[in-house]
C-alpha positions as a printed Julia matrix, in Angstrom:
54×3 Matrix{Float64}:
 -54.19  -19.41   25.61
 -53.08  -18.07   22.23
 -50.05  -16.48   23.87
 -48.92  -19.86   25.22
 -49.32  -21.47   21.8
 -47.27  -18.71   20.15
 -44.63  -19.01   22.86
 -44.45  -22.79   22.36
 -44.15  -22.37   18.57
 -41.37  -19.83   19.05
 -39.49  -22.29   21.26
 -39.87  -25.02   18.64
 -38.61  -22.73   15.86
 -35.59  -21.61   17.88
 -34.79  -25.2    18.9
 -35.11  -26.41   15.3
 -32.91  -23.61   14.01
 -30.25  -24.35   16.62
 -30.26  -28.06   15.8
 -30.02  -27.34   12.08
 -27.13  -24.94   12.53
 -25.27  -27.47   14.69
 -25.76  -30.17   12.04
 -24.56  -27.81    9.29
 -21.4   -27.04   11.26
 -20.63  -30.77   11.45
 -21.26  -31.21    7.71
 -19.01  -28.24    6.93
 -16.25  -29.66    9.15
 -16.4   -33.06    7.43
 -16.32  -31.46    3.97
 -13.33  -29.32    4.97
 -11.42  -32.41    6.14
 -12.22  -34.23    2.88
 -11.14  -31.19    0.84
  -7.81  -30.94    2.68
  -7.28  -34.7     2.38
  -7.88  -34.45   -1.36
  -5.14  -31.87   -1.71
  -2.65  -33.83    0.38
  -3.33  -37.18   -1.28
  -3.22  -35.78   -4.8
   0.19  -34.16   -4.43
   1.85  -32.02   -7.07
   1.87  -34.56   -9.89
  -1.73  -35.57   -9.49
  -4.07  -36.48  -12.3
  -6.04  -33.6   -13.72
  -9.59  -34.25  -14.72
 -10.97  -33.06  -18.0
  -9.75  -33.41  -21.56
  -6.51  -35.27  -22.05
  -3.83  -33.98  -24.4
  -2.79  -36.35  -27.15
């Protein structure tokens, strides 16, 4: 009986890890697209953040 419980817990852990990794890949892909879009929309003469020179 204990072997079946351990086997079931192992399946749950592996399934949860796989789902988490899949979700992290999607988050990484979205962040990469936003990062590339930020570079293309800003262009060469874009506004720099920080202290302004006066």
